[in-house]
LUMZANU-773545 format. One record per atom (N, C-alpha, C, O, CB): y, x, z. Coordinates in pm, whole numbers, plus 32768, in hexadecimal, padded with zeros to 4 digits. Atoms other than C-alpha are relative to their C-alpha. Glycine has a CB too. Example, Ala and Ser with C-alpha at 12.3 -4.5 7.8 and 13.67 -1.06 7.14 Angstrom:
BEGIN
7F8980598000 7E3E84CE830C 8078805A8000 807680C28042 80037F9D807D 7F897FAE7FFA 7F96855782CA 806D7FB38049 80DC7FE6805A 802E80297F72 
This chain:
BEGIN
80967FF47FF1 42EB21054248 7FC17F838009 7FF77F278046 7FD9804D8075 804680648005 41D920124206 7FC57FBE8068 7FDF7FEF80D5 7FBA80187FBF 803880327F91 411F1F3D42DD 7FA1805E8044 7FA5808580B9 7FC37F897FDF 806F7FB77FF1 3FFB200042D3 7FFF806E8059 7FB1807A80B8 7FDD80277F92 7FEB7F917FA5 409121524354 80297FD78097 8010801580FF 806E80587FC3 7FC0800C7F8D 414F208B4449 7FA87FDC8083 7FBD7FF580FA 80627FA17FE6 808580167FAA 3FFC200344D9 7FD38074803B 7FBE808980B3 7F8B7FCC7FB0 803A7F737FBB 3F85215C44E7 80588061801C 806A80BE7FCE 7F9F804A7FAF 7F827FB77FCF 40A121F845AE 7FD0806C8036 7F57806E8050 805A7FBB8063 80247F7B7FCC 409C23574632 7FE07FD8808A 7F90802280C3 807380737FF4 8038801D7F54 406E22B447A6 7F737FD37FE2 7F1C8001802C 805E7F72806A 808580458002 3F3521EC4722 7FA0807E7FDE 7F2980837FFD 7FF77F7C7F88 80577F918040 3EBE23334684 800580808069 7FBD80E18051 8040802D7F60 7FF17F6E7FE5 3F1A2445476A 7F9180498047 7F9D80BC8071 80758015804D 807D7FC57FBF 3DBB247B47FD 7FB3804D7F92 7F9A80247F21 7FA17F8C8043 805C7F8D8063 3CEF25B54766 7F8A7FEF7FE8 7F477FBD8043 7FF08081802F 8096802C8034 3BB4258F46C2 7FB5805B805A 7FF180BA808D 7FD8801A7F51 805A7F9E7FB2 3A8126364784 7FFC80627F9C 7FE9804E7F24 7F6A7FCB8032 800D7F788057 3A8827A74711 7F7680167FD5 7F228016802F 802C80858051 80857FAF801D 395328214656 7FE180858041 803680D3806D 7FF9801D7F73 801E7F6C7F9F 38AC294746FA 804280767FB4 8033808E7F3C 7F46802E8011 7FCD7F7B8063 39672A82469B 7FA880607FD9 7F4980818021 80678056803E 804E7F9F8033 38DB2B7C45C0 804C80887FFE 80C080977FD7 7FD27FD67F7A 7FB67F67800A 391F2CFE45E4 7FEE804D7F96 7F79803A7F75 7FDA805C8064 80197FC7806C 39252DD344C4 80018099801C 805980C48067 805A7FD17F9D 7FFA7F767FC8 38CB2F5144DD 804880357F88 804680017F18 7F6B804E8028 7FB07FC18060 39B2304C442F 7FAF80257FA1 7F3680287FB5 804C8068802A 80237FBB809B 397130D542CC 7F9980748042 7FAC80C180A0 80A780527F96 80627F657FD8 384731D342EC 8017806B7FAE 808780757F7D 7F587FF57FF2 7FF27F83805D 3808331D4220 7FD37FD37F8B 7FBD7F5C7F75 7FB280828027 804A8015807F 3780334540CE 7F8F7FBF8001 7F3A7FDC8055 7FE4806B7FC6 809C8035801E 36613275405B 80017F598074 7FBB7EF68065 7F6580A68048 800980697FA7 36AB3179417C 805D7F967FF3 80CD7FAE7FC5 8008802E8078 7FCC8067802E 37153024416A 80AC7FEC8038 80CC800780AC 7F997F918028 7F767FEB7FC1 38922FFF4195 801E7FBB8085 805C7FED80E3 80687FD37FA1 8005803D7F93 386F2EF14280 7FAE7FAF8011 7F797F647FBF 80577FD58019 8099803B7FD0 37692E75436F 80297FBF8063 807D7FEA80B1 7F838064802D 7FF480557F6A 375B2D564472 7FC880448068 7F66808D805C 7FB67F738007 80397F9B7F97 37302DE745BC 7F967F9F805A 7F347FC3809A 8089804A8069 805E806C7FD0 369F2C984633 80077F947FB1 806F7F7E7F73 80177FD38086 7FF4808C8060 36512B574579 80397F9C805B 802E7FB180D4 7F667FC07FBE 7FB580617FAC 37122A2745FE 7F817F9F802E 7F127F9D7FFA 80857FAB7FA4 805C804C7FC6 3663292B46D4 7FF37F867FB2 7F887F487FB8 801F7FE88086 801C803E8047 36AE283F45E7 807D7FFE7F7C 80E880377F92 7FDC7F95804D 7FB67FE68061 3761281C4490 808A7FAD8005 80897F4B8050 7FB27FEC7F8C 7F9B80648013 38BE277F443F 7FD57F867FAA 7F667F857F75 807480427FC3 8010805E8076 38CE264B4366 80837FA48006 809C7F52805F 7F6D7FA3800C 7F6580568010 3A3825B542F1 7FCD7FBE7F8B 7FF17FFF7F29 80A980627FDF 801D804E804C 39AE24D14212 80037F848039 7FAF7F6E8091 7F9C80207FCD 7FEA80677FAE 3A1F238B427A 80267F867F9A 80887F877F4F 80718027806D 80018077806C 39EF223C41B0 7FFA80277F80 803C7FF57F25 80747FAB8003 800F7FD28094 397822FF408F 805A80627FDA 804280A47F75 80107F957FA1 7F947FAC801F 3AB823CD4099 7FF180938030 7FE680AC80A9 80787FC58037 80187F677FD0 3A912559409D 809F802B804C 80F5804B7FF9 7FD480787F5E 7FA07FCE7FB8 3BAF25B8419D 800680AB801E 7FB380E48065 7FF57FB18076 802A7F677FFA 3BD827294195 80A58036801D 81067FF2803D 7FA680467F55 7F7E7FB47FD4 3CF7284041C3 801380667FA7 7FB880887F5C 7FFF803B808C 7FF27F8A805E 3D97295B410B 802180478085 8060802380E9 807A7FFE7F71 7FFA7F9E7F93 3D772A8141D8 80A18032801F 80BB8064808C 7F9E80817FD3 7F777FED7FE2 3EFD2AB741BB 80337FC18071 809B7FE980A5 80497FDA7F9C 7FCA80477F99 3F1B29C142C8 7FFE805880AA 803880418114 7FA47F727FFA 80267FAE7F78 3E9F2AC543D3 806080778014 805D80BA807B 7F63803F7FFA 7FC17F6E8012 3FA72BEC4358 804580248095 8066809980A7 808180017F78 7FCF7FCE7FBA 40362BD644A7 7FBD80368079 7FEE805D80E3 804D7FC18009 80727FEE7F85 3EEC2C17456D 7FF680987FF0 7FD580B77F7E 7F587FA67FEC 80037F848027 3EF32D95458E 7F6380198013 7F157FD58056 8066805C8050 80977FD77FEB 3D9E2E60455A 7FE3802D7F5F 803B80217F0A 7F8E7F6F8041 80327FDB8074 3CDB2EDF442B 7FD67FAF7FAF 7FC77F3E7FDD 7FB38045800B 8033805A8043 3C5B2E46430A 7F847FB58035 7F737F3C802E 7FED80367F92 808980287FE5 3AFA2E374396 800A7F8880A6 7FA87F5D80E3 7F9980AF8017 801380677FB8 3B7B2D4044A6 802F7F757FDC 80357F19802D 802B80208067 7FF2807A8037 3BDE2C3143B4 7F8F7F90801B 7FB17F1A8026 800D801A7F7A 806180568026 3A982B8D43B1 7FE97FAA80A3 7FC87F3480B2 7F6F80607FB8 7FFE80377F78 3A9E2B58453D 80707F967FFA 80507F238019 801A80728073 7F9680677FFD 3BFF2AA14516 7FEE7F847FAC 801B7F167FCB 807B803B7FD7 804D80738064 3B5629CE43EB 7F967F968061 7FA67F1D8072 7F8F80627F7D 805F80467FAA 3A43295944C7 800F7FC3807F 7FCE7F6380AA 7FAF80488014 7FBF803A7F69 3B0C29384626 804D7F847FBB 80787F31800A 808080808065 7F9980848027 3BD42823453F 7F977FA17FDF 7FB57F2F8000 807680147F72 8072806F8021 3A8D276144CA 800E80087F8F 7FEA7FA07F59 80027F6E802E 80117FFA8090 3ABB27D7436A 7F87800A7FAD 7F3980607FD6 803E805B7FDD 807B7FC58043 39A727E34277 802580287F5D 7FC480467F16 7F7D7F878009 7FD77FED8080 3A502820412B 80888038800B 80D98007805A 7FF97F847FB0 7F847FB7800D 3B71290940DB 803380107F92 7FE87FFC7F33 7FFF806D802A 7FC77FC0806D 3C7029843FE4 8024808A8041 806D808F80A4 807C7FAE7FBF 80187F717FCD 3C472B0B401D 806A805B7FE9 805B80877F77 7F8A803C7FC5 7F9A7FC58032 3D7C2BD2400B 7FB880AB7FB5 7F6880F97FE9 80778006808A 803A7F9B8042 3D372CE93F07 800C80A38044 7FB280F5802D 803F7FF47F78 80077F997FA8 3DAC2E133FF2 7F9A7FEF8063 7F5E8057807D 80778013803A 80717FF27F90 3CB02DA44107 7F7480187FB6 7F20805F7FED 7FF77F718063 80657FF88038 3BA62D874008 7FE8809C7FCB 7F8480E57FCC 80047F987FA3 800E7F45801C 3BE92EED3F91 7FF5805A8065 7FA380B58063 807A80457FBF 80127FB37F7C 3C1E2F7F40DA 7F687FF68030 7F3080618049 80657FC18076 80697FF77FCF 3ACC2EF8414E 7F9F80337F8A 7F2C80487FB3 7FE37F858041 804C7FB8806C 3A302F8A3FF4 800280947FFB 7FBD80D97FB1 802E7FD67F82 7FF27F607FFF 3AB130F2405F 808480307FB1 809980A67F93 7F7780487FB5 7F8B7FD9807B 3BF130EE3F7D 8049805D805D 8048804E80D8 80717F717FB6 7FAD7F8D7F9D 3CD7322D3FF3 807B7F9C801B 808D7F327FE0 803880B07FA7 7F9380417FBF 3E1131BF40B4 80577FFA7F6E 8045804D7F14 8049805C8091 7FA97FDC806B 3F2431683FAD 809A803A8024 80C180358099 800C7F827FAC 7F7A7FE17FEB 407F31E83F9C 8041805F7F81 7FEC808B7F34 80068049808E 7FD57FC9806B 414F32963E9D 7FD880677FAB 7FD680767F31 805380178017 80427F6D8029 40BA33EA3EA0 7F857FF27FCF 7F64804E7F84 7FF080658070 806E7FEF8024 3F68337D3E63 7FCC7F6D7FB4 7F5C7F3A7FC0 7FB880348079 802B80628056 3F7832543D73 7FB280327FA0 7F697FDF7F6A 80637FBD7FC9 80727FCE807E 3EB233123C75 7F84801C8044 7F19801B8007 802B80957FA5 80A17FF47FB1 3D9E334F3D75 7FCD7F7A8023 7F537F71802D 80008057809B 802C80527FF8 3D9731F33DB8 7FBE7FB17F79 7F527F777F79 804F7FD78043 80148033808C 3D9E317E3C2F 7F6B805C7FC8 7F1C80397F6F 80A280267F97 80997FDD802A 3C6D32803C27 7F9B7FD7804B 7F297FE5801E 7FE680867FF9 806580287FBD 3BB331FF3D1C 7FE27F7B7FB7 7F707F697F8C 801D7FFC8094 80188082803D 3BD330A63C89 7F8C80117F98 7F1F7FDB7FAA 80867FC77FBC 80427FD98066 3B39312E3B4B 7F7280338000 7F1D80317FA7 8046804F7FD3 80937FB97FE5 3A1531DC3BF2 7FC87FDF8060 7F6E80298087 7FF980838010 804980267F88 39B0311B3D16 7F8C7F947FD0 7F8A7F537F67 806B7FBF8074 807E80418039 3864306F3D13 80027F8B803A 80147F7C80B3 7F7A80438017 7FF9808B7FC5 38522EED3D17 7FA47FE78076 7FB47F8080B8 7FDE7F9B7F95 803980167F9A 37562F1D3E14 80417FF9808E 80157FB680EC 7FB0804E7FF8 7F98800C7F7C 38712F5B3F29 80297F7E800B 801C7F4A807A 808A80587FF8 7FD1808C7FE9 38FF2DFF3EE1 7F737FA28002 7F887F31802D 80717FD07F7F 808680507FCB 378B2D653EFD 7FEE800E8071 7FCA7FAC80B2 7F86801D7FCE 80147FF97F65 37752DF04043 80607FB98044 80427F7680A7 800480888038 7F8F80597FB7 38C02D5940A0 7FDE7F718016 7FEC7F2E807C 80847FFD7FAE 802F80938010 38362C104017 7F9A7FD48054 7F997F6B8095 7FD07FE57F7D 807F802F7F94 36E52C2040D2 802C7FDA808E 80107F7380CC 7F90807F8018 7FD67FF77F75 37932C80421C 805B7F62801D 803E7F1B807E 8068809D8015 7FC380847FF2 38782B434202 7FB07F877FD7 7FC57F178007 80797FFE7FB6 806980898001 37642A5A4180 7F9E8003806E 7F747F9B80A0 7FA17FF67F74 806380027F84 367B2AD24290 80467FC28084 7FFE7FA080E2 7FCE809F8024 7FB880357F88 37952A504393 801F7F787FC9 806B7F398012 808980588032 7FDE807F8016 37AC290942D5 80957FE47FA9 80CE7F787F98 80007FC6808B 7F6F80188046 38F72953420C 7FF380407F76 7FDA80B77F5F 8087804A8058 800C7FF78081 38F929264093 8098803D7FD2 8106800B7FE9 7FD37F707FC3 7F817FE4803F 39F229F13FE2 80407FBC7F69 802C7FFA7F01 7FF4808C7FF1 800F80678087 3A5F28E13EC1 8080803F7FA0 8090801F7F2B 801D7F36802D 7F757FC8805A 3BB829AD3E48 802A806F8038 8048807480AF 80857FA27FFB 7FA27F967FC2 3C452AF23E68 806D80167FC0 806E80027F47 7FCA807A800E 7F6E7FE0802F 3DA72B4F3E31 802180687FDC 805A80B0802F 80567FF0804B 7FBC7F888036 3DF72C643D49 80867FE57FCE 80867FE07F53 7FB2803B7F94 7F99801D8037 3F542C1A3D14 805F80247FA1 80CD7FF07F91 80227FF6803A 7FC67FDA805F 3FAA2CE13C05 7FB580047F6C 7FD9803C7F04 802B806E802C 80537FF98083 3E972C9D3B0C 80457FB47F82 80797F447F85 7F6C7FBD801C 7FB6802D8058 3F1A2C7839C8 808080167FE4 80BD7FCF7F93 7FF87FA38008 7F8C7FE38011 40502D2239E7 800080607F70 7FA2809D7F3D 8034803D8084 7FF77FCC8092 40F12DAB3898 7FE080A67FF1 7FC580DE7F87 80A07FE07FC8 804C7F7C801A 408E2F1138ED 7F9580198025 7F7880908027 802F805E8026 809A80007FCA 3F472EE93964 7F9380177F8F 7FA77FDF7F23 7FDD7F6D8048 80357FC68076 3E322F8A388D 7F937F96800F 7F937F47806E 7FD980AA7FFB 806A80607FE8 3CEF2EBF3847 7FAD80028036 7F687FA2805A 7FD27FDD7FC1 806E7FC57F96 3C182F9E3903 80347FCD80A2 7FE17FAB80F5 7FFC80C57FF3 7FC780277F69 3CEF2F463A51 7FE37F5E7FFD 7F987F27804D 80BF802A801B 802380AF801A 3CD82DCF39F8 7F6B7FF68011 7F447FA58065 80297FBC7F52 80AF80158016 3B362DF839AE 8000801F809E 7FD47FCD80EF 7F8D80857F7E 80217FC87F5E 3B392EA43B08 800D7F6A8053 7FAD7F35808A 808D808D8048 7FE7806F7F8F 3BE62D683BCB 7FAD7F857FDE 7F957F338036 80A17FD2800C 804D805A8012 3B152C833B0B 7F5C7FF98029 7F127F998038 80167FF57F8D 80907FBF7FE5 39CB2D503B5A 7FFB7FED809C 7F967FC180D3 7FF080B17FCC 800180037F8C 3A3B2D5F3CB0 7FFF7F7B8053 7FC17F7080BD 805B80468017 8000808C7FED 3A832BE93CDC 7F6E7FBE7FF6 7F4B7F5D803A 805F7FC47F99 808680578025 39202B8F3C55 7FAA80418064 7F597FF18093 7FBD800D7F55 804A7FAE7FBE 38772C9D3D2E 80307FA280B0 7FD57F908102 803580BF7FD9 7FE1802A7F97 39272BF53E5D 7FCB7F628027 7FCD7F298094 808580177FFD 800D806B800D 38B22ABA3DEB 80697F938006 80587F298042 7FB57FF7803F 7F7E805F8004 39FC2A0B3DB2 7FEB7FB97F72 7FA07FF07F22 80A1805D8009 8009806D807B 3A1728E83C89 80A080327FC2 80B7801A7F4C 7FF07F30803E 7F997FED8021 3B7B29683C73 8059807D802D 803E80BB8094 80277F9B8016 7F997FA87FB0 3CA52A5D3CA0 809B7FCD7FE9 80C07FA77F7A 7FF280A37FCB 7F84803B7FF6 3E0529F03CF3 806F807B8000 806180E78039 80027FA28084 7FAE7FC17FF0 3F3F2A7C3CB1 808F7FDD7FE2 80897F707FAA 7FDB80527FD4 7F88805A800D 40AF2A1F3C8E 80157FE07F90 7FE7802B7F3A 8072802B802A 7FF9805B808C 410B293C3B6D 805F805D7FB0 80C0809E7FD7 80477F508012 7FED7FCA8075 414729C23A2D 7FC97FF07F7F 7F5380087F64 7FF5805C8012 8071802A8089 40FE295938CB 7FF580797FAF 7F9680847F61 803A7F797F8B 80107F678038 412B2AB7384B 7F7A80448036 7F2C80797FE6 808580648035 806A7FD27FAC 40262B273946 7F757FD47FB9 7F1B801C7F8E 80117FC18097 806C803E8029 3F3D2A1438D8 7FE3801F7F73 7F6B80157F5A 800D7F7B8017 80107FF08081 3F5B2A673765 7FBA809B8001 7F6580B17FAB 80907FEA7FB0 800C7F607FFE 3F292BFF37BD 7F6A7FDD803F 7F1180107FFA 80878070806D 80747FFC7FCE 3DF32BA03891 7F827FA87FD4 7F0A7FBE7FE7 801A7FF18073 80618083800B 3D5E2A44380F 7F6F801F7F9B 7F0A7FD97FA1 80657F757FB0 80807FF68042 3C5F2ADC3713 7F878047805A 7F0D803E804F 8019804F7F7C 80667FAC7FA8 3BC92BB93816 7FC57F6F8068 7F507F64808B 8062809F806D 803D804B7FA1 3BB82A7C38FE 7F8C7FAC7FB4 7F247F817FE6 806C7FA8804A 80778065804C 3AF229B837F6 7F8A80697FF7 7F19804D801F 80307FBC7F4C 80837F967FF9 3A122AE537CC 7F988010806A 7F1E8015805A 803080817FFF 80477FFD7F7C 39BA2B013948 7FED7F8B8033 7FA87F848099 803D8048805F 8004806D7FEA 39D729B3395C 802C7FD880B2 7FEC7F8B80FA 7F7A7FE27FC8 7FB57FEE7F97 3AB129D93A97 80977FDC7FEA 80E4801E7FA4 7FEC80858029 7F8A802F8021 3BE229033AB0 80618047805C 804C808380C4 80027F6C8007 7F8C7FD07FB5 3D42295E3B06 804F7F948037 806D7F3E7FE4 805680537FAE 7FB1805C7FD2 3E0828843BDA 807F803D802A 808D809B8078 7FC27FBA8062 7F817FD77FDE 3F87288E3BD0 802A7FB98071 80157F44808F 805B7FF17F97 7FD2803C7F7C 402828713D0B 80A87FF17FFC 80FA80457FD7 7FCD80698083 7F7D803E800A 416427C13D22 806180228089 8040800D80FE 7FE77F5C7FEC 7FAD800A7F5E 4290280E3E1F 80617F8C7FCF 802E7F337F8B 806C80AC8045 7FC980638023 43B027313DE8 806F7FDC7F8A 80D27F947F7D 80207FEA8060 7FD7800880AB 43F827663C76 7FBD7FA07FBD 7FDE7F967F47 7FDE80827FA8 804780428039 430F26713C25 80197F6D8000 80217F33806C 7F9980228026 7FAE80778010 4388251D3B94 7F627FB37FDB 7EF47FE97FE2 809780077F7A 806A80408024 42A224023B21 7FD17FF57F6C 7F7D7FA87F3E 80137F908031 80257FFB809C 42A7246D39A4 7FCE80B17FF8 7FAD80E47F8D 80A87FCE7F88 7FF97F7D8024 427F25EC39F6 7F6B80257FB0 7F57808F7F74 801D805A808B 806D7FDA8035 411C25C9397D 7FD47FD67F85 7F647FF47F5A 7FB27FED8049 7FFD8053807A 413B250E3851 801780757F7F 806F80687F2A 80877F83800D 7FC97F948065 412F2659376F 7F6380297FD5 7F06801B8024 80718092804D 807E7FBB8047 400726F23690 7FA28046804B 7F2B802E805C 802580607FA3 80537FA17FB2 3FB128083760 7FA47FC18089 7F56800080CF 806B80728035 803580337F84 3F41271B386F 7F8E7F847FC7 7F217F747FFE 808A7FC38069 80318082802D 3EC525D837A6 7F82803E7FB9 7F12800D7FCB 806F7FA27F9C 80807FE28082 3DDB26923695 7FA1807F8046 7F4F80BF8006 805780497F43 806E7F927FD8 3D26278F3778 7FC67FBE808A 800B7FC080F0 804980AE801B 804280317F8D 3C3426E83871 7FFA804C8082 7FF2801280EE 7F857FEA7FDB 80147F8F7F9C 3C1D283A3949 8087800A801F 809880638073 7FB9808C7FCD 7FAE7FBB7FCA 3D88283B396D 80357F748061 805F7F0C8030 806580557F92 7FF180897FAB 3DC127403AAD 808680168061 80E180698054 7F687FE08069 7F7F800F7FC4 3EB726E33BAE 7FC6802180A5 7F657FF080DE 804E7F547FDC 801880077F4C 3EAF274A3D2D 80827FCB802C 80E38014803D 7FE180A8805B 7F9A806E7FD3 3F9826423D93 8015801D8087 7FB7801980D6 7FCF7F677FF0 7FCF80007F8D 406A26833EBA 805B7F7A8031 80D37F668020 804480778002 7FAC80947FE2 40BC251E3F44 8083801C8049 80F07FEB8029 7FA57F8F8068 7F6C7FF67FAE 41BD259D404B 807F80207FA2 80EE7FED7FB0 7FFA80828074 7F737FB1803F 42A3266B3F48 80137F9C7F92 80797FB07F50 7FEF80B77FBC 8002806E806E 426825303E46 80747FA8803C 80D87F837FFE 7F617FA67FEB 7FD6807A7FC8 42E824403F46 80958036801A 80F47FEB8006 7FA37FC78088 7F7C7FDD7FE8 441425283FA8 8065801B7F88 80DF801C7F96 7FF88070804F 7F99800D8086 449C254B3E2F 801A7F8A7FD5 808C7F6F7FB0 7FD480407F86 7FE180728051 446123F53DAE 801A7F7D804E 803C7F148018 7F917FEB7FA1 7FC6807B7FA6 44A523073ECA 7F827F9F7FEB 7F977F277FFB 80A67FB37FC3 8057807A8004 436122503E95 7F6C80708019 7F6280EA800B 800F7F8E7F4C 807F7FC47FED 41E6228F3EEC 7FD6803B7F94 8012801D7F2D 7FA27FAF8029 805B7FC7805C 40F023673E1B 7FA57FBC7FD4 7F607FE27F75 7FCA805F8025 808F80418024 3FF5226C3E09 80117FCE7F5B 7FAF7FC37F12 7FD87F6A8074 7FF6800D809E 408522143CA1 7FCB80437FB0 7F8E80247F49 8066800B7FD3 80577F8D8076 401823503C1A 7F707FF3802B 7F2780287FD7 803080C1800D 80817FE88002 3EC423273CA8 7FC67F7D7FA0 7F5C7F837F62 7FC8800E809D 801280688069 3ED021CC3BE1 800880327F7C 7FB980037F2A 80607F98800C 7FC97FDD80A2 3F6822803A94 7FA8805B7FDA 7F7A80647F68 809D80437FE7 807C7F828047 3E78239F3A87 7F837FF7804A 7F79804980A5 803080B68011 807B7FF37FB8 3D1123463B05 7FB680537F8A 7FBD80567F0F 7FB67F658032 804D7F8B805E 3C2E24523A95 8050807D7FFC 801B80DD7FC6 7FE97FD27F5F 7FB07F8D8023 3D4925503A9D 8024804F8076 806080B98065 80787FD97FB9 7FE37FDA7F8C 3D6525923C1A 7FA7804D8029 7F37801B8031 80167FA9804E 806A7FA57FBE 3CB426D93CAF 7FF77FEE807B 7F877FFF80AC 801280867FF4 7FF27FF27F7C 3D2026B23DFE 80897FD2802B 80EB7FEC7FE5 7FE480878025 7F7380267FB7 3E3E261E3EDE 801E8072805A 7FC280B1808D 7FFC7F6F805E 7FD67FD37F88 3F1226DE3FC8 804B7F898052 80A97F4B8021 805980797FE7 7FE580637F97 3F4925ED40F8 806280338055 8045808B80A6 7F8A7FDC804D 7F8F7FE77FAF 408226114196 806A7F93801F 808B7F5C7FB6 803E80687FC7 7FB080698003 4179250B421A 809D80327FFF 80C980838051 7FDA7FA78078 7F617FEA8008 42F9252141B8 80507F817FF8 802B7F137FD0 802980547F80 7F9380728008 4429245441D6 802180037F6E 800D80687F29 808D80198063 7FD780028099 44A723E0407A 80978051801E 80D080668089 800E7F447FAD 7F8F7FBE800C 45D724973FFE 80757FC68047 80C08008808F 8018800E7F7F 7F96804E7FBB 46C023914072 7FFC7FE0809A 80527FA080D7 80057F847FBF 801480157F74 462F239641D0 8001809B8036 7FE480B080AB 7F6F7FA98021 7FFB7F9C7FC8 4659250341E6 7FA8805B7FC6 7FD280CD7FB5 7FF37FEC8075 80557F9E8057 451A259C412B 7FAD80408077 7F4E80848052 8061807A7F9F 804B7F8B7F90 448F2647428F 7F677FF38010 7F397F81801B 803D7FED80A7 80827FF77FCE 433B268C42D3 7FEF7FC68069 803F7FDA80C4 7FD7806E8011 8005802D7F82 42A825C143CD 7F717FD78035 7F247FC27FD8 80597F948007 807C80187FDD 41662570449E 7FCE7F8E7FAB 801E7F4F7F66 7FF97FEA808D 8049805C8057 406D248443F3 80257F87804C 801A7F6D80C4 7F5C801C7FEE 7FE280867FC4 40E8232F4402 80AA7FD5800F 80DE7F668012 7FB880068098 7F67801A7FE6 425F23604432 8057802E7F8F 80CF80357FA6 8032804A8082 7FBE80088068 42C423AE42C9 7FEF7F9E7FA6 7FCD7F2B7FC3 7FF7805E7FCF 7FEB80748068 42E323074188 7F8B7FEF7FAA 7F717F887F6C 807980197FA2 80837FD88056 41A4238F40DF 7FA57F8E7FEF 7F737F877F7F 7FAA80738045 80728077800D 40B422494117 7F9F8031801B 7F427FED7FEF 7FE47FBB7F86 80627FB17FEB 3FC4233F418E 7F7B7F968015 7F167FA37FD0 802680628079 808C80487FFA 3EBF22314204 7FE97FA67F77 7F7C7F9F7F3F 7FF97F97808F 7FFD804B8055 3F22214840F9 7FAF80597F70 7F4C802A7F39 80987FD07FFB 80697FAF8073 3E9D225F3FD4 7F81802F8029 7F31805C7FD7 803B80847FC8 806B7FCA7FE5 3D9622BC40A8 7F927F718005 7F197F7F7FF5 8017805D808A 805B807E8014 3CF9215040A9 80107FE17F6F 7FA87FB27F41 802B7F7A805F 80147FF180AC 3D44214A3F25 7F97804D7FDF 7F42801B7F96 807680447FB0 80737FB78018 3C5A225D3F16 7F8A7FB5802A 7F387F957FD4 8006807F803E 807B80537FC9 3B5921A63FD8 7FC77F8F7F9F 7F567F7C7F72 802C7FB78087 802F807B806B 3B6920763EFE 7FD8801B7F94 7F7A7FE17F5D 80597FA87FDA 80177FCB809D 3B6E21253DC3 7F8C80747FEF 7F7280AA7F84 809680477FC4 80497FB38000 3A6C22033E3C 800A80957FC5 7FA780CF7F97 7FB87FC37FDC 7FB67F7D8014 3B1C23433DF2 7FB680828013 7F9080958086 806F8005805C 80607F827FCE 3A55249E3DE2 804380597FF8 801580CA7FEC 7F8780277FBE 7F8C7F787FE2 3B8525663DFD 801B80078091 802D7FA280D5 80A57FED7FB2 7FF680047F77 3BAC25EE3F49 80A47FFA8037 810280307FFC 7FB080828034 7F5280047FB9 3D0625B1401A 800380718065 7FCE806780D3 80307F5D8064 7FE57FA77FB4 3D6826ED409F 807980078055 80EC7FFD802A 7FF680567FC0 7F7A7FF07FB2 3E3E271B41D2 804080857FF6 800780F27FF7 7FED7FE68094 7F807F8F8007 3F7B27F941B8 80557FFC8078 80B37FAD8070 80697FE67F81 7FA480047F8B 401E283C431F 8071804B7FCE 807580BE7FA2 7FC4803C8088 7F777FD3802C 4187284C42D3 80647FF8806E 80C180478080 80327FAD7F8A 7FA180167FAB 422A27BA43E7 7FFD805B8078 7F99809E8091 7FFB7F7F8020 7FF67F947FA0 42A828854513 7F937FD78067 7F8C7F62808E 809880118041 803D7FF37F8F 41B028C04612 80207FF08080 8062804D80AE 7FE180527FFE 7FAF80037F91 420228434759 7FE080648088 7F71808F80A6 7FFD7F738025 80167F917F7C 42292927489B 7F717FE1803C 7F5A7F6A8051 807F7FEA808C 805F80057F93 40F529434959 7F5D7FDC7F96 7EE87FC87FB9 803C7F6F8087 8093803B804D 400328EA481C 7FE180837FA3 800D80F57FB7 80197F557F8C 80097F83806E 3F8129BD46E0 7FC67FBB7F94 7F967F4A7F9C 7FA0808D802A 801380398075 3F3929924589 7F6A7FAB8007 7F587F3F7FCF 800B80757F93 808F804E801B 3DAE293A45C7 80067F82805F 7FC67F1F803A 7F6C8067802B 7FD6806E7FCF 3E23284646CB 803B7F8E7F95 80057F207F83 805E802B805F 7FAA8056804C 3F0D279F45E1 7FA97FC87F89 7F9C7F4E7F7B 8082804F7FCD 806A801B8065 3E14279F44B4 7F9E7FA38041 7F787F437FFE 7FB880847FCB 806A804E7FCF 3D1E27034596 80437F758013 7FFA7F147FFF 7FBE803D8086 7FB180847FFD 3E2525E045CD 7FFB7FCD7F84 7FE57F577F6B 8090800A8028 7FEB8044808B 3E4B25C94470 7F7D7FC77FAE 7F777F6B7F5B 8046806D7FA1 808F8044801A 3CD8259B4434 7FDD7F6F8037 7FAD7F0E7FFC 7F96805A803F 801480927FB0 3CCB24894547 80617F9C7FBF 802D7F2E7FAD 8026800980AF 7FA080618040 3DFA23CC44A3 7FBA7FDB7F6F 7FD17F687F49 80A180477FEE 801E801E8067 3D3B23E4434B 7F7D7F968019 7F687F2D7FDD 7FF2807C7FB4 807D803C7FD5 3BE623804400 802B7F65801B 7FFA7F0C7FD6 7FBF804F808A 7FF980897FEE 3C81223C44A0 80497FBC7F95 804A7F427FA7 80397FE3807B 7FDC803D8081 3D2F21E44344 7F887FC77FA8 7F827F587F74 804980697FB1 808D8038803D 3BBF21E642AA 7F8F7FBE8043 7F377F907FF9 7FC080637FCA 807780337FB8 3ACE2168438E 80127F6A8040 7FB57F36807E 7FE080688073 
């Protein structure tokens, strides 16, 4: 652990941020009505830009919080977050997609190719009105080998309607090649998300280096757990090719690889954030909550603690 992370210890940063006013979301209406509506406007909008660095969250972080997709915005604003990577299943549920199961896969595919983009624009407006920007949406299978051009077109159009500048999916050179032309056409980036398969040379390939719309959704925790080093070297190696970070703190492989509360792992979270501040990085650093939620707490409280850690590292 570096000195900076030791200084920003769990004990120092345990205090939670002041929660932004909650926003409740009305259930989806009938035909011709907006799929989501803000029941009340927040007293104040969240702002999670600290030292010029946008701290966000991937909504996967709230997976343990029970409730409908319409509750997601409340979770986000209560954590004090102003920018997000929105999981695709949440985005589609808010836009009125049929529930997915083996029986109705065809119904979902049919819906995707027929839904009006106004549904996604309405989701965007509701989030924006509450002070939350959807900078990325995760459509995790975009570019799969059996995916039609029409379905990929749908994903890019939906992302654009949501206001996103990029789509994330799991790391795949084949998917990059399949969807790369459409990424250029729509000027929507695809950010490849790494788990522990990523090494310092994984992205030294033409599919990545020769298409500016194929980028990196760099998970700094997974990288540290695989390579026994901070992902800071990747930020320095690939300037201009990082769409976003997933921020989590993991132990090095030699230390057991465990997910840890911020400041207790080996990912050098504070050092990476301060490098972003120093270099005036324009990509967001999105919290991904993967350490075990302590008894008596919940995901909203833990994300709020992570936000406070990041704020203290940057201000």
